[in-house]
C-alpha positions as semicolon CSV with decimal commas, in nm:
position;residue;x (nm);y (nm);z (nm)
1;M;7,729;2,613;4,430
2;A;8,008;2,870;4,400
3;S;7,967;3,118;4,120
4;K;8,224;3,141;3,848
5;V;8,475;3,420;3,909
6;Q;8,654;3,586;3,617
7;V;9,029;3,575;3,664
8;A;9,256;3,795;3,462
9;K;9,524;3,624;3,259
10;F;9,758;3,918;3,323
11;P;9,943;3,952;3,650
12;L;9,853;4,222;3,893
13;R;10,117;4,469;4,008
14;D;10,150;4,808;4,169
15;F;10,220;5,040;3,880
16;K;10,344;5,309;4,122
17;D;10,615;5,078;4,261
18;P;10,916;5,105;4,032
19;T;11,084;4,811;4,203
20;F;10,798;4,578;4,118
21;S;10,880;4,344;3,832
22;V;10,722;4,034;3,706
23;V;10,730;3,819;3,403
24;W;10,439;3,908;3,170
25;N;10,231;3,640;3,011
26;M;10,161;3,849;2,697
27;E;10,371;4,126;2,545
28;E;10,243;4,431;2,359
29;D;10,313;4,268;2,030
30;D;10,117;3,963;2,133
31;V;9,817;4,183;2,223
32;A;9,838;4,351;1,883
33;G;9,846;4,010;1,715
34;Q;9,554;3,884;1,910
35;L;9,345;4,196;1,820
36;T;9,408;4,135;1,449
37;D;9,352;3,762;1,461
38;D;9,098;3,614;1,221
39;S;8,922;3,437;1,504
40;F;8,639;3,646;1,647
41;K;8,662;3,446;1,968
42;K;9,026;3,536;2,021
43;R;8,970;3,907;1,956
44;V;8,680;3,926;2,203
45;E;8,870;3,725;2,462
46;V;9,175;3,947;2,459
47;L;8,962;4,265;2,497
48;E;8,758;4,115;2,780
49;Q;9,077;4,020;2,962
50;L;9,222;4,369;2,907
51;I;8,909;4,526;3,055
52;I;8,924;4,296;3,360
53;T;9,294;4,370;3,409
54;V;9,241;4,748;3,381
55;K;8,961;4,741;3,635
56;R;9,173;4,538;3,877
57;N;9,471;4,766;3,831
58;G;9,300;5,094;3,902
59;G;9,220;5,181;3,543
60;R;9,569;5,141;3,409
61;L;9,704;4,923;3,129
62;P;9,951;4,653;3,234
63;Y;10,207;4,796;2,987
64;T;10,459;5,070;2,992
65;D;10,442;5,145;2,619
66;G;10,086;5,274;2,583
67;E;10,123;5,399;2,227
68;S;10,167;5,054;2,083
69;I;9,856;4,935;2,261
70;F;9,654;5,236;2,134
71;R;9,767;5,168;1,779
72;S;9,627;4,814;1,821
73;L;9,307;4,956;1,966
74;G;9,277;5,184;1,665
75;L;9,275;4,876;1,445
76;A;9,006;4,723;1,666
77;L;8,789;5,037;1,631
78;S;8,773;4,967;1,255
79;D;8,664;4,597;1,304
80;S;8,368;4,482;1,098
81;N;8,201;4,330;1,406
82;W;8,020;4,577;1,631
83;E;8,093;4,374;1,950
84;I;8,467;4,410;1,894
85;R;8,432;4,788;1,851
86;N;8,207;4,813;2,155
87;K;8,455;4,627;2,375
88;C;8,737;4,847;2,251
89;I;8,546;5,174;2,328
90;Q;8,456;5,032;2,670
91;L;8,830;4,970;2,734
92;L;8,908;5,329;2,628
93;Q;8,644;5,463;2,864
94;E;8,811;5,274;3,150
95;I;9,170;5,391;3,080
96;I;9,113;5,757;2,970
97;P;9,085;5,904;3,326
98;N;9,422;5,754;3,421
99;L;9,635;5,829;3,116
100;G;9,781;6,139;3,280
101;D;10,003;6,361;3,063
102;D;10,001;6,112;2,779
103;I;9,627;6,136;2,731
104;D;9,630;6,362;2,423
105;T;9,921;6,177;2,264
106;C;9,750;5,840;2,305
107;M;9,400;5,955;2,219
108;S;9,516;6,124;1,899
109;L;9,579;5,772;1,769
110;V;9,220;5,658;1,817
111;L;9,005;5,978;1,843
112;N;8,899;6,006;1,479
113;K;8,806;5,638;1,458
114;M;8,616;5,656;1,783
115;L;8,419;5,961;1,660
116;A;8,330;5,778;1,345
117;N;8,157;5,504;1,553
118;I;7,902;5,756;1,675
119;G;7,705;5,689;1,362
120;D;7,693;5,315;1,420
121;S;7,354;5,142;1,374
122;K;7,379;4,988;1,721
123;V;7,257;5,214;1,993
124;T;7,492;5,039;2,242
125;V;7,794;5,149;2,039
126;R;7,667;5,506;2,004
127;R;7,603;5,536;2,377
128;M;7,949;5,402;2,457
129;V;8,112;5,659;2,220
130;V;7,932;5,950;2,393
131;Q;8,044;5,831;2,734
132;A;8,406;5,781;2,624
133;L;8,408;6,119;2,442
134;H;8,264;6,294;2,745
135;A;8,532;6,141;2,966
136;Y;8,804;6,261;2,728
137;M;8,661;6,616;2,717
138;K;8,692;6,634;3,101
139;H;9,054;6,515;3,114
140;T;9,211;6,655;2,800
141;R;9,479;6,920;2,811
142;N;9,400;7,044;2,459
143;L;9,028;7,117;2,437
144;P;9,045;7,332;2,115
145;A;9,196;7,041;1,932
146;L;8,917;6,819;2,056
147;F;8,654;7,074;1,933
148;D;8,825;7,081;1,593
149;A;8,802;6,703;1,575
150;I;8,434;6,717;1,671
151;V;8,369;6,965;1,391
152;N;8,588;6,809;1,120
153;T;8,533;6,443;1,190
154;G;8,187;6,459;1,345
155;L;7,978;6,750;1,215
156;E;8,146;6,760;0,870
157;N;8,187;6,384;0,821
158;E;8,120;6,218;0,487
159;N;7,874;5,979;0,651
160;P;7,531;6,140;0,703
161;S;7,466;5,916;1,003
162;V;7,780;6,047;1,174
163;R;7,674;6,408;1,112
164;R;7,322;6,351;1,240
165;E;7,426;6,164;1,551
166;M;7,696;6,420;1,634
167;V;7,444;6,705;1,614
168;T;7,214;6,513;1,846
169;A;7,492;6,429;2,094
170;L;7,636;6,779;2,134
171;P;7,391;6,897;2,399
172;M;7,493;6,594;2,614
173;L;7,864;6,659;2,555
174;L;7,872;7,036;2,602
175;T;7,766;7,079;2,963
176;R;7,800;7,389;3,172
177;D;8,162;7,291;3,248
178;F;8,245;7,422;2,901
179;V;8,058;7,760;2,922
180;N;8,382;7,958;2,922
181;Q;8,533;7,766;2,629
182;D;8,533;7,895;2,276
183;L;8,241;7,732;2,098
184;G;8,255;7,947;1,790
185;K;8,351;7,674;1,540
186;I;8,081;7,439;1,665
187;I;7,811;7,706;1,655
188;T;7,917;7,815;1,307
189;S;7,905;7,457;1,180
190;L;7,561;7,407;1,334
191;A;7,431;7,733;1,182
192;K;7,538;7,612;0,837
193;K;7,337;7,297;0,899
194;L;7,024;7,510;0,901
195;L;7,061;7,539;0,522
196;D;7,139;7,172;0,473
197;T;6,809;6,997;0,395
198;S;6,934;6,712;0,177
199;I;6,760;6,381;0,188
200;E;7,039;6,211;0,383
201;D;7,061;6,481;0,646
202;N;6,759;6,707;0,686
203;L;6,945;6,852;0,985
204;K;6,769;7,186;1,008
205;D;6,538;7,096;1,298
206;S;6,796;6,911;1,499
207;S;7,060;7,178;1,442
208;L;6,820;7,455;1,543
209;S;6,732;7,259;1,861
210;T;7,100;7,219;1,949
211;L;7,166;7,587;1,892
212;H;6,880;7,680;2,122
213;K;7,024;7,454;2,391
214;L;7,369;7,604;2,346
215;E;7,219;7,955;2,364
216;A;7,042;7,867;2,691
217;M;7,374;7,728;2,825
218;V;7,608;8,011;2,740
219;G;7,364;8,296;2,784
220;D;7,211;8,551;2,550
221;R;7,499;8,796;2,525
222;A;7,762;8,530;2,468
223;F;7,554;8,360;2,207
224;A;7,490;8,694;2,030
225;A;7,869;8,737;2,008
226;Y;7,897;8,393;1,846
227;L;7,624;8,484;1,596
228;K;7,807;8,800;1,491
229;N;8,079;8,580;1,347
230;L;7,831;8,452;1,091
231;S;7,740;8,615;0,763
232;L;7,453;8,862;0,782
233;P;7,204;8,649;0,579
234;L;7,283;8,349;0,799
235;Q;7,239;8,563;1,111
236;K;6,897;8,681;0,990
237;Y;6,792;8,332;0,889
238;Y;6,861;8,200;1,236
239;L;6,673;8,493;1,390
240;Q;6,377;8,420;1,165
241;L;6,374;8,052;1,257
242;S;6,410;8,119;1,625
243;G;6,156;8,405;1,625
244;K;6,365;8,645;1,838
245;H;6,343;8,971;1,650
246;D;6,225;9,167;1,949
247;I;6,493;9,061;2,198
248;G;6,708;9,352;2,309
249;Y;7,054;9,221;2,238
250;Y;6,950;9,158;1,875
251;N;6,856;9,523;1,810
252;D;7,210;9,623;1,697
253;M;7,219;9,319;1,472
254;D;6,884;9,415;1,315
255;S;7,000;9,770;1,248
256;D;7,312;9,642;1,083
257;Y;7,101;9,405;0,877
258;Y;6,868;9,685;0,755
259;S;7,159;9,913;0,669
260;S;7,321;9,647;0,454
261;M;7,021;9,459;0,314
262;Q;7,197;9,403;-0,018
263;H;7,510;9,273;0,152
264;V;7,659;8,968;-0,012
265;G;7,779;8,721;0,249
266;I;8,028;8,448;0,176
267;M;7,977;8,150;0,394
268;N;8,114;7,805;0,376
269;G;7,872;7,522;0,311
270;R;7,881;7,156;0,221
271;N;7,713;6,969;-0,062
272;D;7,584;6,612;-0,045
273;S;7,921;6,463;-0,132
274;G;8,093;6,650;0,150
275;R;8,318;6,877;-0,064
276;E;8,364;7,231;0,052
277;F;8,212;7,501;-0,163
278;H;8,126;7,871;-0,139
279;V;7,779;8,018;-0,180
280;E;7,713;8,376;-0,263
281;E;7,413;8,454;-0,046
282;N;7,197;8,712;-0,227
283;L;6,855;8,811;-0,096
284;E;6,572;8,750;-0,339
285;F;6,246;8,946;-0,304
286;G;6,418;9,152;-0,039
287;V;6,422;8,892;0,241
288;V;6,464;8,543;0,097
289;P;6,815;8,387;0,066
290;S;6,892;8,286;-0,285
291;Q;6,993;7,934;-0,176
292;I;6,637;7,866;-0,071
293;L;6,511;7,960;-0,413
294;S;6,772;7,739;-0,579
295;R;6,652;7,445;-0,364
296;I;6,287;7,526;-0,450
297;N;6,382;7,503;-0,817
298;E;6,535;7,159;-0,767
299;Q;6,312;6,942;-0,989
300;K;6,482;6,606;-0,928
301;D;6,405;6,579;-0,558
302;F;6,061;6,679;-0,432
303;R;6,175;6,640;-0,068
304;T;6,435;6,913;-0,120
305;R;6,174;7,138;-0,275
306;A;5,924;7,070;0,002
307;Q;6,177;7,149;0,273
308;A;6,280;7,466;0,095
309;V;5,920;7,581;0,078
310;E;5,895;7,518;0,454
311;D;6,204;7,742;0,495
312;L;6,040;8,009;0,284
313;K;5,733;7,990;0,502
314;S;5,943;8,039;0,819
315;I;6,102;8,346;0,663
316;I;5,769;8,505;0,572
317;I;5,624;8,426;0,915
318;N;5,918;8,586;1,090
319;T;5,931;8,889;0,857
320;S;5,790;9,195;1,027
321;T;5,529;9,426;0,874
322;H;5,793;9,696;0,848
323;E;6,018;9,468;0,642
324;V;5,732;9,379;0,409
325;A;5,653;9,747;0,358
326;T;6,015;9,855;0,307
327;S;6,194;9,557;0,153
328;M;5,936;9,333;-0,012
329;M;5,688;9,590;-0,154
330;R;5,886;9,667;-0,465
331;H;5,924;9,292;-0,535
332;M;5,565;9,199;-0,445
333;N;5,440;9,148;-0,799
334;S;5,717;8,902;-0,886
335;F;5,686;8,733;-0,544
336;V;5,312;8,668;-0,594
337;H;5,384;8,531;-0,943
338;F;5,646;8,306;-0,788
339;L;5,389;8,174;-0,536
340;S;5,141;8,128;-0,819
341;N;5,386;7,901;-0,998
342;L;5,432;7,697;-0,679
343;L;5,056;7,634;-0,683
344;D;5,108;7,436;-1,005
345;D;5,332;7,190;-0,827
346;P;5,193;6,831;-0,823
347;N;5,306;6,776;-0,467
348;F;5,029;6,824;-0,208
349;K;5,263;6,940;0,067
350;I;5,415;7,212;-0,147
351;I;5,072;7,341;-0,246
352;N;4,955;7,339;0,114
353;V;5,259;7,529;0,246
354;T;5,243;7,777;-0,042
355;L;4,881;7,862;0,049
356;E;4,996;7,914;0,410
357;I;5,264;8,151;0,286
358;M;4,999;8,345;0,099
359;L;4,784;8,365;0,410
360;N;5,069;8,508;0,613
361;L;5,163;8,744;0,329
362;V;4,808;8,889;0,314
363;E;4,810;8,932;0,689
364;K;5,136;9,130;0,673
365;L;5,024;9,337;0,376
366;D;4,722;9,450;0,571
367;K;4,563;9,751;0,403
368;S;4,807;9,723;0,110
369;T;4,631;9,400;0,008
370;K;4,382;9,602;-0,198
371;T;4,662;9,687;-0,443
372;F;4,730;9,317;-0,516
373;L;4,378;9,179;-0,515
374;G;4,390;9,090;-0,889
375;L;4,721;8,907;-0,860
376;L;4,622;8,719;-0,547
377;T;4,285;8,615;-0,690
378;S;4,448;8,495;-1,013
379;A;4,684;8,280;-0,814
380;L;4,409;8,138;-0,591
381;L;4,201;8,060;-0,897
382;K;4,428;7,763;-0,963
383;R;4,313;7,591;-0,642
384;M;3,952;7,716;-0,595
385;G;3,808;7,397;-0,740
386;D;4,051;7,158;-0,576
387;N;3,912;6,816;-0,473
388;K;4,092;6,816;-0,133
389;I;3,894;6,984;0,142
390;V;4,212;7,102;0,317
391;I;4,310;7,308;0,009
392;R;3,962;7,456;-0,017
393;Q;3,969;7,551;0,351
394;L;4,300;7,737;0,301
395;V;4,163;7,917;-0,008
396;M;3,856;8,021;0,188
397;N;4,068;8,151;0,477
398;I;4,279;8,356;0,236
399;V;3,976;8,508;0,067
400;M;3,821;8,599;0,398
401;K;4,152;8,747;0,516
402;M;4,161;8,958;0,192
403;M;3,809;9,081;0,270
404;R;3,912;9,187;0,619
405;C;4,226;9,363;0,501
406;A;4,064;9,534;0,197
407;S;3,686;9,528;0,189
408;P;3,428;9,254;0,111
409;Q;3,279;9,435;-0,190
410;A;3,617;9,501;-0,346
411;V;3,706;9,130;-0,325
412;I;3,365;9,028;-0,465
413;N;3,404;9,266;-0,754
414;V;3,723;9,081;-0,849
415;L;3,572;8,739;-0,788
416;E;3,268;8,802;-1,008
417;E;3,472;8,720;-1,319
418;N;3,501;8,362;-1,198
419;L;3,124;8,308;-1,220
420;Q;3,167;8,239;-1,595
421;H;3,463;8,010;-1,546
422;K;3,453;7,688;-1,749
423;N;3,513;7,477;-1,433
424;S;3,190;7,433;-1,244
425;R;3,379;7,381;-0,916
426;V;3,527;7,730;-0,952
427;R;3,179;7,876;-1,014
428;Q;3,040;7,703;-0,714
429;E;3,328;7,805;-0,485
430;T;3,298;8,169;-0,602
431;I;2,935;8,166;-0,493
432;N;3,035;8,012;-0,163
433;F;3,279;8,295;-0,109
434;I;2,996;8,543;-0,155
435;I;2,772;8,347;0,084
436;A;3,050;8,338;0,349
437;A;3,100;8,714;0,314
438;L;2,724;8,781;0,348
439;L;2,717;8,567;0,664
440;T;3,028;8,737;0,809
441;F;3,024;9,108;0,732
442;P;2,750;9,371;0,800
443;R;2,504;9,481;0,531
444;Y;2,661;9,822;0,467
445;E;2,979;9,658;0,338
446;F;2,798;9,527;0,022
447;D;2,636;9,654;-0,292
448;L;2,345;9,405;-0,281
449;P;2,178;9,491;-0,616
450;T;2,511;9,441;-0,800
451;I;2,555;9,106;-0,631
452;C;2,207;9,000;-0,728
453;K;2,275;9,082;-1,095
454;A;2,609;8,904;-1,087
455;V;2,483;8,584;-0,923
456;G;2,148;8,575;-1,109
457;P;2,271;8,395;-1,433
458;T;2,407;8,110;-1,227
459;L;2,049;8,016;-1,133
460;T;2,017;7,856;-1,481
461;D;2,363;7,694;-1,473
462;V;2,404;7,357;-1,640
463;K;2,536;7,202;-1,317
464;R;2,319;7,108;-1,025
465;A;2,578;7,207;-0,765
466;V;2,603;7,557;-0,910
467;R;2,224;7,597;-0,918
468;Q;2,200;7,485;-0,560
469;A;2,472;7,725;-0,456
470;A;2,295;8,009;-0,641
471;L;1,963;7,937;-0,468
472;E;2,143;7,933;-0,132
473;C;2,311;8,261;-0,215
474;F;1,974;8,419;-0,306
475;A;1,827;8,296;0,021
476;T;2,112;8,467;0,203
477;L;2,068;8,782;-0,001
478;A;1,699;8,792;0,085
479;Q;1,782;8,762;0,453
480;V;2,038;9,046;0,436
481;M;1,798;9,268;0,239
482;G;1,512;9,218;0,473
483;S;1,144;9,181;0,402
484;G;0,991;9,453;0,187
485;Q;1,324;9,534;0,020
486;L;1,350;9,243;-0,220
487;Q;1,289;9,438;-0,536
488;P;1,651;9,409;-0,665
489;L;1,639;9,034;-0,606
490;V;1,307;8,995;-0,783
491;S;1,423;9,207;-1,078
492;A;1,735;8,993;-1,113
493;V;1,532;8,673;-1,116
494;D;1,280;8,815;-1,370
495;Q;1,556;8,923;-1,596
496;V;1,716;8,579;-1,596
497;E;1,381;8,404;-1,641
498;L;1,292;8,621;-1,942
499;S;1,634;8,618;-2,114
500;T;1,693;8,244;-2,080
501;D;1,493;7,926;-2,083
502;G;1,409;7,980;-1,723
503;E;1,039;7,920;-1,698
504;G;0,966;7,816;-1,343
505;L;1,271;7,994;-1,197
506;M;1,068;8,242;-0,994
507;A;0,872;7,952;-0,841
508;A;1,197;7,778;-0,751
509;V;1,337;8,091;-0,579
510;Q;1,012;8,145;-0,394
511;A;1,013;7,786;-0,273
512;R;1,369;7,827;-0,147
513;L;1,284;8,146;0,038
514;A;0,982;7,974;0,187
515;R;1,206;7,728;0,371
516;K;1,329;8,006;0,600
517;Q;1,666;7,832;0,647
518;L;2,005;7,984;0,573
519;P;2,337;7,818;0,495
520;K;2,597;7,832;0,771
521;L;2,974;7,840;0,812
522;T;3,137;7,535;0,966
523;S;3,425;7,552;1,214
524;D;3,663;7,508;0,924
525;G;3,523;7,813;0,746
526;L;3,347;7,627;0,468
527;V;2,983;7,692;0,359
528;E;2,733;7,418;0,457
529;Y;2,394;7,411;0,283
530;T;2,082;7,349;0,493
531;T;1,903;7,139;0,231
532;Q;2,063;6,846;0,061
533;T;1,962;6,777;-0,301
534;P;1,881;6,406;-0,359
535;S;2,109;6,219;-0,588
536;S;2,008;6,092;-0,933
537;A;1,979;5,734;-0,805
538;T;1,747;5,849;-0,527
539;V;1,529;6,044;-0,768
540;R;1,496;5,747;-1,001
541;S;1,403;5,507;-0,723
542;S;1,160;5,746;-0,550
543;T;0,818;5,855;-0,670
544;A;0,774;6,129;-0,407
545;Q;0,707;6,480;-0,520
546;H;0,975;6,745;-0,455
547;D;0,946;7,114;-0,392
548;A;0,986;7,359;-0,678
549;D;1,344;7,451;-0,584
550;T;1,450;7,091;-0,569
551;E;1,275;7,016;-0,899
552;W;1,459;7,312;-1,050
553;I;1,791;7,170;-0,943
554;L;1,708;6,820;-1,057
555;A;1,588;6,944;-1,400
556;V;1,954;6,997;-1,496
557;G;1,996;6,635;-1,591
558;S;1,911;6,673;-1,960
559;G;1,984;7,048;-1,977
560;V;1,613;7,142;-1,996
561;S;1,383;7,346;-1,776
562;S;1,118;7,205;-1,551
563;T;0,844;7,296;-1,797
564;A;1,013;7,102;-2,074
565;R;1,068;6,819;-1,835
566;T;0,692;6,812;-1,750
567;A;0,597;6,817;-2,120
568;R;0,829;6,531;-2,183
569;S;0,678;6,330;-1,903
570;E;0,328;6,393;-2,042
571;L;0,446;6,282;-2,392
572;L;0,583;5,961;-2,244
573;E;0,251;5,895;-2,071
574;L;0,061;5,955;-2,397
575;E;0,289;5,717;-2,583
576;S;0,231;5,458;-2,311
577;V;-0,148;5,489;-2,351
578;T;-0,119;5,464;-2,732
579;T;0,088;5,151;-2,708
580;S;-0,168;4,991;-2,475
581;A;-0,447;5,085;-2,722
582;R;-0,267;4,895;-2,997
583;S;-0,262;4,574;-2,805
584;T;-0,615;4,602;-2,651
585;P;-0,901;4,742;-2,872
586;M;-1,104;5,009;-2,715
587;V;-1,479;5,005;-2,695
588;G;-1,637;5,136;-3,011
589;S;-1,325;5,111;-3,220
590;D;-1,323;4,965;-3,569
591;V;-1,181;4,614;-3,534
592;S;-1,146;4,589;-3,908
593;A;-0,904;4,878;-3,917
594;P;-0,567;4,758;-4,037
595;T;-0,290;4,754;-3,782
596;P;0,073;4,689;-3,851
597;A;0,175;4,336;-3,776
598;P;0,420;4,295;-3,493
599;R;0,763;4,174;-3,563
600;R;0,767;3,796;-3,593
601;F;1,047;3,567;-3,482
602;M;1,109;3,233;-3,647
603;S;1,140;2,919;-3,446
604;A;1,431;2,688;-3,512
605;G;1,341;2,402;-3,747
606;R;1,011;2,545;-3,862
607;G;0,932;2,560;-4,229
608;R;1,101;2,238;-4,338
609;N;0,830;1,984;-4,259
610;K;0,484;2,120;-4,335
611;L;0,147;1,955;-4,312
612;P;-0,078;1,949;-4,620
613;W;-0,316;2,216;-4,501
614;E;-0,025;2,450;-4,414
615;E;0,076;2,460;-4,782
616;D;-0,274;2,567;-4,881
617;R;-0,283;2,824;-4,607
618;D;0,055;2,970;-4,706
619;E;-0,063;3,023;-5,058
620;R;-0,361;3,220;-4,926
621;V;-0,153;3,421;-4,680
622;G;0,045;3,616;-4,938
623;P;0,371;3,798;-4,856
624;Y;0,371;3,677;-4,495
625;G;0,354;3,310;-4,593
626;T;0,730;3,281;-4,612
627;L;0,769;3,342;-4,240
628;P;0,679;3,016;-4,064
629;N;0,613;3,024;-3,698
630;S;0,383;2,882;-3,438
631;A;0,175;3,202;-3,400
632;P;-0,123;3,280;-3,618
633;N;-0,042;3,454;-3,940
634;Q;-0,143;3,818;-3,996
635;Y;-0,327;3,862;-4,322
636;T;-0,313;4,160;-4,548
637;Q;-0,606;4,399;-4,581
638;E;-0,702;4,261;-4,926
639;D;-0,784;3,910;-4,794
640;A;-1,128;3,815;-4,681
641;P;-1,179;3,691;-4,327
642;P;-1,044;3,336;-4,296
643;R;-1,289;3,047;-4,279
644;P;-1,224;2,721;-4,103
645;R;-1,167;2,417;-4,321
646;Q;-1,496;2,211;-4,353
647;M;-1,415;1,854;-4,271
648;W;-1,764;1,711;-4,205
649;M;-2,098;1,770;-4,381
650;A;-2,452;1,693;-4,284
651;E;-2,680;1,487;-4,512
652;G;-2,899;1,780;-4,612
653;D;-2,613;2,031;-4,656
654;Q;-2,550;2,102;-5,029
655;T;-2,274;2,350;-4,967
656;P;-1,934;2,221;-5,065
657;H;-1,616;2,336;-4,892
658;M;-1,499;2,511;-5,210
659;S;-1,588;2,858;-5,333
660;P;-1,971;2,891;-5,351
661;S;-2,155;2,914;-5,671
662;P;-2,343;3,235;-5,763
663;H;-2,664;3,040;-5,723
664;H;-2,570;2,940;-5,370
665;P;-2,813;3,067;-5,112
666;Y;-2,538;3,238;-4,906
667;H;-2,355;3,379;-5,202
668;H;-2,529;3,721;-5,193
669;Q;-2,470;3,756;-4,820
670;Q;-2,100;3,685;-4,857
671;Q;-2,075;3,924;-5,148
672;H;-2,247;4,195;-4,944
673;Y;-2,000;4,127;-4,661
674;H;-1,700;4,165;-4,895
675;Q;-1,839;4,486;-5,042
676;Q;-1,896;4,637;-4,701
677;H;-1,543;4,556;-4,563
678;Q;-1,346;4,591;-4,883
679;H;-1,084;4,865;-4,884
680;P;-0,939;5,036;-5,192
681;R;-0,641;4,857;-5,331
682;P;-0,322;5,032;-5,430
683;A;-0,293;5,086;-5,800
684;D;0,048;4,923;-5,823
685;R;-0,040;4,618;-5,616
686;Q;-0,217;4,312;-5,751
687;P;-0,441;4,108;-5,524
688;P;-0,307;3,765;-5,435
689;K;-0,426;3,485;-5,664
690;R;-0,668;3,235;-5,521
691;R;-0,657;2,873;-5,607
692;T;-0,987;2,761;-5,762
693;T;-1,079;2,391;-5,779
694;V;-1,357;2,266;-6,008
695;M;-1,530;1,972;-5,852
696;A;-1,808;1,777;-6,021
697;L;-2,097;1,650;-5,821
698;T;-2,266;1,316;-5,916
699;S;-2,608;1,442;-5,825
700;P;-2,768;1,711;-5,624
701;E;-2,875;1,449;-5,376
702;E;-2,525;1,299;-5,338
703;P;-2,265;1,562;-5,251
704;D;-1,902;1,492;-5,316
705;N;-1,733;1,396;-4,995
706;T;-1,398;1,285;-5,135
707;G;-1,223;1,507;-4,893
708;S;-1,377;1,363;-4,578
709;Y;-1,199;1,116;-4,356
710;A;-1,500;0,884;-4,371
711;Q;-1,492;0,866;-4,753
712;L;-1,116;0,810;-4,757
713;Y;-1,156;0,530;-4,515
714;Q;-1,427;0,373;-4,733
715;Q;-1,202;0,401;-5,039
716;K;-0,927;0,223;-4,858
717;L;-1,162;-0,063;-4,769
718;R;-1,289;-0,095;-5,124
719;R;-0,936;-0,105;-5,266
720;Q;-0,855;-0,383;-5,031
721;Q;-1,158;-0,569;-5,155
722;G;-1,062;-0,507;-5,522
723;A;-1,388;-0,318;-5,605
724;T;-1,428;0,040;-5,731
725;P;-1,717;0,230;-5,577
726;R;-1,985;0,363;-5,799
727;G;-1,967;0,726;-5,905
728;I;-1,594;0,749;-5,811
729;R;-1,331;0,808;-6,078
730;P;-0,966;0,727;-6,037
731;E;-0,763;0,984;-5,848
732;G;-0,658;1,286;-6,047
733;K;-0,967;1,288;-6,272
734;C;-1,272;1,503;-6,222
735;I;-1,622;1,467;-6,372
736;Q;-1,793;1,783;-6,485
737;K;-2,162;1,758;-6,400
738;K;-2,404;1,942;-6,618
739;R;-2,634;2,185;-6,455
740;P;-3,010;2,132;-6,501
């Protein structure tokens, strides 16, 4: 099957043959009308046919009036559809090499619109623009005008995407064929982009990379000549970013810079809206451009502030020690205060970069650091207790760098004030700084007795972490002092133990020293303890005994010492034994001794339906009778021991179930029992009244059994028979029997 072959709708002719003539199918006006047609299909079709015709005709348009066609192509370059614009740029790429002397005239009609398409979202369109632009740069007769268009329409365009893509495309456009051309305007525009760190652009890195590529292409001397056209602050800023202070051809520039340090350079810039403005570039703190400080003070956009702090870091890194000593030294106090304010910023990146600036600053101050120890320590105090480990690592590195530049003891003397800080994290980190110094520097660098006295009070700190850090520090101090020379350490511990509630402190320190293990420095520079203190949950769930130092750390929970904690434990055990004794009488104890009744809880529904004997019992109970429940009632100490209700009687038993008579044989025994167990009654309390019932007996031989179930049953039978038993009176009446 034969493949489909594209056939051009336009006739082919030899454009070099003036005698050749043919009738055209489509005039220039028709092409313009087709390119502006509402139908997408027609616009694409006419561009495709033009591309085919140009390729078949040696890269030439089939029209004599090229300007009218280029005006139509300019309209197509503004089309809303990216495919139309891509086809149009492809057509331009085909016809540019063969335009001859009319190339600049024709391209001036479409150049700006073609450059604007370099910021298109489609990578195909961007690639096609770069190819077409590169072809035009090779064949143009007016290269300076093309460079002006690249700067004005590309690098300074209103659209951030166009500016960004043009900066990226310049290394591909400016090949070695253009080494001898004047690139001053392009380099100046790129240098200004180093100060442009807006959200839309952030072109500093890409502009710096492009400048480095141009420098490598044109050579060092030629590029140095281009840089001299810039303002002095902008020159210095580029040198700091590129790190080329020591290159020979920059020496003259450096000397000019030092001789006119306070020079005010006027350089053109661009704000976010694209309007031109002028910036007076003063140097703050001796080496920092004022525009960087203005961007750092931008409170609305944290990205601008973060990028400006990065620029400040680059300046400090590339500032020589000589510059710090000559230019920054008189501004050092204000500069450290400025960095201290940056440490209050809520943004993590800004804090991190600020600490890196301080680290580089201390390194460049070298021996002069000792003069500013107080300022630097006050600034670092804001981040000593930070929760982020990265921040604590940077603070530790700065402190250790200060100790190397000044002296360890001088830094420790300044840090000792933080041992009484209200933040426990700061107190702990201060002790960690001392531990790190003791593990790093030789013994003769320290005043060990002074350190013992300073760290000693933290052994009784109210926080466990601080106590543990103090014990680790004393273990390190003991190692540095050596055996037989621990008298300053022992004296410091004794003084703390006597002046505070520190009973057991010496035992804790001795237990820590007996471990013969020292803390160590990790690869990140932080202090790592050898022993880990168990957490509160582990202590509660475990019954194992801990060493004295661990017990001392764990005793912080309630703010008491280990001695008080032991006494409290013994008190709890004693209370537990006492509680058990209340519930279970001990051997030999007095069972009649009164004990407080436990709290009683009522059951639902109890107390409404009582049985007959419960009413009698409630009257005898006294004040507790109003609390019905299913448990046995607790009687007061005035009541006699309860007796069970007598329901049955033997034939020879003459003892009724009521209160016994004085002549009863057991009366004296019961009276003796009451006298023996009776307790003195309160004067203001009356004994509960007892109900007395007088019951007459028919004869000594026949006891009254009216209360027995058997007698009640007999009465019921007799009532049914209509007879009244002998010796029984109607209910409610009692017969008083005379005594013999």
